[in-house]
C-alpha positions as CSV (number, residue, x, y, z in Angstrom):
1,M,108.1,14.3,73.3
2,V,106.4,16.9,75.4
3,S,102.9,17.8,74.2
4,V,101.6,21.4,73.7
5,K,99.0,20.7,76.4
6,S,101.6,19.7,79.0
7,I,103.7,22.8,78.1
8,K,100.7,25.0,78.8
9,L,100.0,23.2,82.0
10,N,103.6,23.8,83.1
11,S,103.0,27.6,82.8
12,V,100.6,27.3,85.7
13,N,102.3,24.5,87.6
14,N,105.7,26.3,87.5
15,A,104.2,29.7,88.4
16,K,104.9,31.1,91.9
17,R,102.7,34.2,91.6
18,I,99.4,34.1,89.7
19,V,97.0,37.0,88.9
20,L,93.4,35.8,88.3
21,K,90.9,38.1,86.5
22,V,87.2,37.3,86.9
23,G,84.8,39.0,84.5
24,S,81.4,40.5,85.4
25,A,79.6,38.0,83.1
26,L,80.9,35.2,85.3
27,I,80.3,36.6,88.7
28,V,77.0,38.4,88.3
29,D,73.7,36.7,87.2
30,P,72.4,38.8,84.3
31,T,68.8,37.9,85.2
32,T,68.8,38.7,88.9
33,G,71.7,41.2,89.0
34,S,73.1,39.3,92.1
35,I,76.3,37.4,92.9
36,K,76.4,33.8,91.5
37,E,77.3,32.5,95.0
38,S,77.6,28.8,94.1
39,W,80.0,29.7,91.2
40,V,82.2,31.9,93.4
41,K,82.3,29.1,96.0
42,S,83.5,26.6,93.4
43,L,86.2,29.1,92.2
44,V,87.4,29.7,95.8
45,K,87.8,25.9,96.2
46,D,89.9,25.9,93.1
47,I,92.0,28.7,94.5
48,L,92.5,26.8,97.7
49,F,93.9,24.0,95.6
50,L,96.5,26.4,94.2
51,L,97.2,27.9,97.6
52,N,98.0,24.4,99.0
53,K,100.6,24.1,96.2
54,N,102.3,27.2,97.6
55,K,101.1,29.6,94.9
56,E,100.5,33.2,95.6
57,I,97.1,34.4,94.2
58,L,95.9,37.9,93.4
59,I,92.3,38.4,92.1
60,V,91.1,41.2,89.9
61,S,87.4,41.1,90.2
62,S,84.8,42.9,88.0
63,G,81.2,43.1,89.0
64,A,80.8,46.2,91.2
65,I,78.9,48.3,88.6
66,A,76.7,45.4,87.5
67,L,75.7,44.7,91.1
68,G,75.2,48.4,91.9
69,K,72.9,48.8,88.8
70,S,70.7,46.0,90.2
71,E,70.6,47.5,93.7
72,L,69.7,50.9,92.4
73,G,67.2,49.7,89.8
74,L,69.3,51.0,86.8
75,Q,69.6,47.7,84.9
76,N,67.6,48.7,81.8
77,K,69.0,52.2,81.0
78,S,72.1,53.7,79.6
79,L,74.0,55.3,82.5
80,K,75.7,58.6,82.7
81,L,79.2,58.7,84.2
82,S,77.9,59.9,87.6
83,E,75.3,57.1,87.6
84,K,78.0,54.5,86.8
85,Q,80.1,55.8,89.7
86,A,77.1,55.7,92.0
87,A,76.5,52.1,90.9
88,A,80.2,51.2,91.5
89,A,80.1,52.7,95.0
90,T,77.0,50.7,95.9
91,G,78.0,47.5,94.2
92,Q,81.6,47.5,95.5
93,I,80.3,46.9,99.0
94,S,78.3,43.8,97.9
95,L,81.2,42.5,95.8
96,A,83.7,42.8,98.7
97,K,81.3,41.3,101.1
98,A,80.7,38.3,98.9
99,W,84.4,37.5,98.4
100,K,85.1,38.0,102.1
101,S,82.3,35.8,103.4
102,I,83.1,32.9,101.0
103,F,86.8,33.0,101.7
104,E,86.1,33.0,105.4
105,E,84.3,29.7,105.0
106,I,87.7,28.1,104.3
107,D,89.7,30.3,106.8
108,I,91.3,32.4,104.2
109,K,91.6,36.2,104.6
110,C,91.2,38.7,101.8
111,G,91.7,42.4,101.4
112,Q,90.2,44.9,99.1
113,I,92.4,47.1,96.9
114,L,90.8,49.8,94.7
115,V,93.2,51.4,92.2
116,G,92.9,54.1,89.6
117,H,94.9,54.9,86.5
118,S,97.2,57.3,88.5
119,D,98.0,54.6,91.1
120,L,99.7,52.4,88.5
121,E,101.0,55.0,86.1
122,T,102.6,57.4,88.7
123,R,105.9,56.0,90.1
124,R,105.4,56.8,93.7
125,N,101.8,55.6,93.8
126,A,102.8,52.4,91.9
127,M,105.5,51.6,94.4
128,N,103.1,52.1,97.3
129,T,100.5,49.9,95.6
130,R,103.2,47.2,95.0
131,A,104.3,47.4,98.6
132,T,100.8,46.9,99.9
133,L,100.1,44.0,97.6
134,N,103.4,42.3,98.5
135,T,102.7,42.8,102.2
136,L,99.2,41.3,101.9
137,L,100.7,38.2,100.1
138,K,103.4,37.9,102.8
139,L,100.6,37.9,105.4
140,N,98.7,35.1,103.5
141,V,95.9,37.5,102.5
142,I,94.5,37.4,99.0
143,P,94.2,40.8,97.4
144,I,90.8,41.5,95.7
145,I,91.5,44.2,93.2
146,N,89.1,46.4,91.2
147,E,89.3,49.8,89.5
148,N,88.3,52.7,91.6
149,D,85.3,53.5,89.3
150,T,83.8,55.9,91.9
151,V,86.3,58.6,91.2
152,A,87.7,57.7,87.8
153,T,86.8,59.8,84.8
154,L,86.2,58.6,81.3
155,E,89.5,60.1,80.2
156,I,91.5,58.6,83.1
157,R,90.5,55.0,83.6
158,Y,91.4,51.5,82.3
159,G,87.8,51.0,81.2
160,D,88.1,47.2,81.6
161,N,89.7,44.9,84.1
162,D,91.6,42.9,81.5
163,Q,94.2,45.7,81.1
164,L,94.0,46.5,84.8
165,A,94.9,42.9,85.6
166,A,97.8,43.1,83.1
167,R,99.1,46.2,84.9
168,I,98.8,44.4,88.3
169,A,100.6,41.4,86.9
170,Q,103.4,43.7,85.6
171,L,103.5,45.5,88.9
172,V,103.9,42.4,91.1
173,E,106.0,40.5,88.6
174,A,103.5,37.7,88.3
175,D,104.4,34.6,86.3
176,V,101.0,34.0,84.9
177,L,97.8,36.1,84.3
178,I,94.7,34.0,83.9
179,L,91.6,35.7,82.3
180,L,88.5,33.7,83.1
181,S,86.0,34.8,80.5
182,D,82.8,34.0,78.7
183,I,85.0,32.7,75.8
184,D,87.5,29.9,75.9
185,G,90.3,31.5,73.9
186,L,91.4,33.3,70.7
187,Y,89.8,32.4,67.4
188,S,90.7,33.5,63.9
189,H,87.1,34.8,63.5
190,D,84.2,35.3,66.0
191,P,83.1,31.8,66.7
192,K,79.5,33.0,67.4
193,N,79.2,34.3,63.8
194,S,81.6,32.4,61.6
195,P,81.7,28.6,60.9
196,K,85.3,29.2,59.6
197,A,86.6,30.2,63.1
198,K,89.8,28.4,63.9
199,F,91.0,28.1,67.5
200,I,94.5,29.5,68.3
201,E,96.1,27.5,71.0
202,E,99.5,29.3,71.5
203,I,100.6,32.8,70.6
204,T,104.3,33.6,70.8
205,H,104.2,36.9,69.0
206,I,101.3,39.4,68.8
207,S,101.4,40.2,65.1
208,S,99.0,42.4,63.1
209,D,97.2,39.2,62.0
210,I,96.7,38.2,65.6
211,E,95.3,41.7,66.4
212,S,92.9,41.5,63.5
213,M,91.4,38.4,65.0
214,A,90.3,40.3,68.0
215,K,86.7,41.0,67.2
216,N,84.8,42.8,69.9
217,T,82.7,40.2,71.9
218,K,80.9,42.5,74.4
219,S,78.1,41.1,76.4
220,N,75.3,43.0,78.1
221,I,77.2,42.9,81.4
222,A,80.9,42.8,80.6
223,S,82.8,45.9,79.4
224,G,85.6,44.1,77.6
225,G,86.0,41.9,74.6
226,M,88.8,40.1,72.8
227,I,90.4,43.5,71.8
228,T,91.0,44.3,75.4
229,K,92.4,40.9,76.0
230,I,95.0,41.4,73.2
231,K,96.0,44.7,74.7
232,A,96.3,43.0,78.1
233,A,98.5,40.3,76.5
234,K,100.8,42.9,75.1
235,I,101.3,44.4,78.6
236,A,101.7,41.1,80.4
237,T,104.1,39.4,78.0
238,A,106.3,42.5,77.8
239,A,106.6,42.2,81.6
240,G,107.6,38.5,81.3
241,C,104.2,37.2,82.3
242,H,102.3,34.5,80.3
243,L,98.6,35.3,79.7
244,I,96.0,32.6,79.5
245,I,92.4,33.1,78.3
246,A,90.0,30.4,79.4
247,H,86.3,29.8,79.7
248,G,85.1,30.3,83.2
249,K,81.3,29.9,83.0
250,N,81.2,26.4,84.5
251,K,81.9,25.6,88.1
252,N,85.5,24.5,88.9
253,S,86.6,26.0,85.6
254,L,90.0,27.0,87.1
255,L,90.7,23.5,88.2
256,E,89.6,22.3,84.7
257,L,92.2,24.7,83.3
258,I,94.9,23.5,85.7
259,N,94.2,20.0,84.5
260,G,94.9,21.0,80.9
261,G,91.5,22.3,79.8
262,K,91.0,24.2,76.6
263,H,92.5,27.7,76.5
264,S,94.7,30.1,74.6
265,I,98.1,31.1,75.9
266,F,100.2,34.2,75.0
267,K,103.8,33.2,75.8
268,A,106.3,35.7,77.3
269,N,109.8,35.4,76.0
270,L,111.5,36.6,79.2
271,S,111.0,35.8,82.9
272,P,109.4,38.6,84.9
273,L,112.7,39.5,86.6
274,N,114.6,39.6,83.3
275,A,111.8,41.7,81.7
276,K,111.9,44.1,84.7
277,K,115.7,44.5,84.5
278,K,115.4,45.2,80.7
279,W,112.9,47.9,81.6
280,I,115.2,49.3,84.2
281,L,118.1,49.6,81.7
282,S,115.8,51.4,79.2
283,K,114.9,54.1,81.8
284,R,118.4,55.0,82.9
285,D,119.2,58.7,83.6
286,K,122.9,59.4,84.1
287,L,122.1,62.7,85.8
288,K,120.5,60.9,88.7
289,F,122.8,58.8,90.9
290,V,124.0,57.5,94.2
291,K,127.7,57.0,95.0
292,I,128.6,54.1,97.3
293,D,131.6,52.9,99.3
294,N,133.8,49.9,98.7
295,G,132.0,47.7,101.2
296,A,128.6,48.3,99.5
297,E,130.3,47.7,96.1
298,N,131.5,44.3,97.3
299,A,128.0,43.5,98.6
300,L,126.4,44.3,95.3
301,N,128.9,42.1,93.5
302,L,127.7,39.3,95.8
303,G,124.1,39.8,94.7
304,K,123.0,41.8,97.8
305,S,120.8,44.9,98.0
306,L,122.1,48.4,98.5
307,L,121.6,49.7,102.0
308,A,121.6,53.3,103.1
309,A,124.7,52.6,105.2
310,G,126.8,52.1,102.0
311,I,125.8,55.4,100.3
312,K,128.3,58.2,100.5
313,S,126.7,60.9,98.3
314,N,123.9,61.4,95.7
315,S,122.5,63.8,93.2
316,N,119.7,66.1,94.2
317,S,117.2,65.5,91.5
318,F,115.4,62.2,92.0
319,H,112.2,60.9,93.5
320,R,111.2,57.6,95.0
321,G,110.5,55.0,92.2
322,E,112.9,56.6,89.7
323,I,115.9,54.8,88.1
324,V,119.2,56.1,89.4
325,D,122.8,55.1,88.5
326,I,125.0,53.4,91.1
327,L,128.5,54.8,91.1
328,S,131.6,53.5,92.8
329,N,133.8,55.5,95.1
330,N,136.0,56.4,92.1
331,D,132.9,57.3,89.9
332,T,132.9,54.0,88.0
333,L,129.4,53.0,86.8
334,L,128.4,49.9,88.6
335,G,124.8,49.6,87.5
336,C,121.4,51.2,88.1
337,G,118.2,50.5,90.0
338,I,114.9,51.7,91.3
339,I,115.5,54.0,94.3
340,A,113.2,53.6,97.4
341,Y,113.6,57.1,98.7
342,D,113.6,60.7,97.4
343,S,117.0,62.4,97.0
344,D,116.5,64.6,100.1
345,E,115.7,61.5,102.2
346,I,118.8,59.8,101.0
347,E,120.7,62.9,102.1
348,M,119.3,62.3,105.6
349,I,119.9,58.5,105.9
350,K,123.1,58.0,103.8
351,G,125.8,56.2,105.9
352,K,123.2,55.2,108.5
353,K,122.3,51.7,109.6
354,S,118.8,50.4,108.8
355,T,117.9,50.6,112.5
356,E,118.6,54.4,112.4
357,I,116.3,55.2,109.4
358,K,113.2,55.7,111.5
359,K,114.9,58.2,113.8
360,A,116.3,60.1,110.8
361,L,113.2,60.3,108.7
362,G,110.4,60.1,111.4
363,Y,109.0,57.0,109.8
364,K,110.2,53.4,109.1
365,G,111.0,53.1,105.5
366,R,112.5,50.2,103.6
367,D,115.8,48.7,104.8
368,E,117.0,48.7,101.2
369,A,117.7,51.9,99.3
370,I,117.7,49.7,96.2
371,H,116.5,46.1,96.5
372,R,118.6,43.5,94.6
373,N,115.5,42.6,92.5
374,D,115.2,46.3,91.5
375,M,118.7,46.8,90.1
376,V,121.0,45.8,87.2
377,I,124.7,45.4,87.9
378,N,127.2,45.7,85.1
């Protein structure tokens, strides 16, 4: 019989792509307002353990505002939005420098990605962000991601990195999202205030009862609590990504988790790819289409991507990142998928080989007009 603990462990061991979110309360010392360098070094060693097991790791790191407040002498006051943005601008340099220097000690490269709400909610921007993240991973560079607080407004921002991490996990089709926090999981009541608090090990459905357990557990540094983690779990699991909440305060806490340490897991019912294809089907628009030749139709039936060379004609109403129908030569609906070019660009490259795209457009775009992982075939 397989134990619950080993099932949880398999969620990480079987994962290919992992998003790791690190909270401000873990990375910034509340007394000094500086980076907890020894803690970060222990986490990086744990990450190296996963990298050596051929895992792809993306890090969503909080801490910029907390670091900036210390540098600017703003720790003990309530900040206006402009002051928070100034703190973020100042602290982000220190945060990126800390990650870079510590990863360099083990010969690992990292890259900084600052994203805003519009970068992940706008189709074109989201595709560009995804392409950048995927390219970094292919180059064995670990993306260090944070919200672009320097330009975000109160109305247009995530407000906490739990939900940002979930959006990133959704975007890159991650298998697991790990939230390292100052709490070790979900409880029926706030464990700091209630002796009746019961630990919830595994959640397969986020019911109203589960949501009611999410009492706000804000600290003086962190901007999120259990409520934001439940919201993140909804986003992640809908995208086919398991979400794990684990205590990260101790050194080597990630390795402890990998070895079956205490945590709560929100289980996704679909794989990331199946969840994505379900989403693609839900966004179909029959007025937007590409029509392909017989050779391309045969290629799609063999599980291959759609290349520009196989496109004969198209509608004139779509933009990169939208869902378009794929029609056969005799107008039979073959499926649908996420198009990698605007309709006017498809007009310019249809029927052309991949090597001719740069000459036609003036820049080198993707070889695939619709990648096989971005389409659903009937």
